[in-house]
C-alpha positions in Angstrom: 0.9 9.0 -7.0 0.4 5.4 -6.1 2.7 3.3 -4.0 2.0 -0.4 -4.7 3.4 -3.5 -2.9 2.6 -7.2 -2.7 2.3 -9.0 0.6 3.1 -12.7 0.6 1.6 -14.4 3.6 3.8 -17.2 5.1 2.3 -20.6 5.8 -0.5 -20.6 8.4 -1.0 -16.9 8.4 -4.4 -15.6 7.1 -5.2 -12.5 5.1 -7.6 -11.4 7.8 -4.9 -11.4 10.4 -2.6 -9.3 8.3 -5.6 -7.0 7.4 -6.2 -6.2 11.0 -2.6 -4.8 11.4 -2.7 -3.1 8.0 -5.9 -1.2 9.0 -4.3 -0.1 12.2 -1.2 1.1 10.4 -3.1 2.7 7.5 -5.4 4.7 9.8 -2.2 6.4 11.2 -0.5 6.8 7.9 -3.6 8.4 6.4 -3.2 11.3 9.0 0.0 12.4 7.0 -0.2 15.4 4.6 -0.9 14.2 1.2 -2.4 10.8 2.1 -5.3 9.9 -0.2 -6.3 6.4 0.9 -5.2 2.9 0.8 -6.7 -0.4 -0.5 -5.8 -4.0 0.2 -6.8 -6.7 -2.3 -6.6 -10.5 -2.3 -5.3 -12.2 -5.5 -7.9 -14.4 -7.1 -7.1 -18.0 -6.6 -4.3 -17.3 -4.2 -5.3 -16.4 -0.7 -1.6 -16.0 0.3 -0.9 -13.0 -1.9 -2.3 -9.5 -1.3 -1.9 -6.3 -3.2 -1.7 -3.0 -1.3 -2.2 0.3 -3.0 -1.6 3.6 -1.3 -2.6 6.9 -3.0 -0.7 10.1 -2.4 -0.9 13.7 -3.6 2.8 13.7 -4.3 5.8 11.4 -4.1 7.5 14.0 -1.8 4.7 13.8 0.7 4.8 9.9 0.7 8.7 10.1 1.1 8.3 12.5 3.9 5.9 10.3 5.8 8.2 7.3 5.3 11.2 9.2 6.6 9.4 10.3 9.8 7.1 7.3 10.4 5.8 7.4 14.0 7.0 4.7 16.4 3.5 3.4 16.6 3.5 2.7 12.8 6.9 1.1 13.0 5.7 -1.1 15.9 2.8 -2.3 13.8 5.0 -3.1 10.9 7.5 -5.0 13.1 4.7 -7.3 14.4 4.1 -8.5 10.9 7.7 -9.2 9.8 7.7 -12.8 10.8 4.5 -13.5 9.1 4.8 -11.9 5.7 7.3 -10.9 3.0 6.8 -7.6 1.4 7.6 -7.0 -2.3 7.6 -3.5 -3.5 6.0 -3.3 -7.0 6.8 0.4 -7.4 5.6 4.0 -7.5 3.3 5.1 -10.3 2.1 8.4 -11.6 -1.4 9.4 -10.9 -3.0 11.7 -13.4 0.1 13.0 -14.9 0.2 10.1 -17.4 -2.9 8.0 -17.8 -4.5 6.1 -20.7 -8.1 5.4 -20.5 -9.6 2.6 -22.6 -12.8 4.7 -23.3 -10.6 7.4 -24.9 -7.3 5.9 -25.9 -6.3 8.8 -28.1 -6.1 11.0 -25.0 -3.0 10.9 -22.9 -3.1 13.0 -19.7 
């Protein structure tokens, strides 16, 4: 499953500054069972909007990590609160339901 959220940087805060904290937190989060990687993207034409995508084996594993987040992860997240606004886009199925443009007749 994918957990996707937007990061809106407040005035004067740079994407590279947020990315440094995001990397530290992601490295810790990726130690959780079911973690399959994370990506951070900058919106084309808008350097103040980022898109974060975290991949998990299951929603249950992602929820378990969230419920038991280590103090170190929480501390990193707290350091960013005054500089960003987070907008959760949602949770999305991985291969359980997928449409590929190369074979649109196939639904997985």
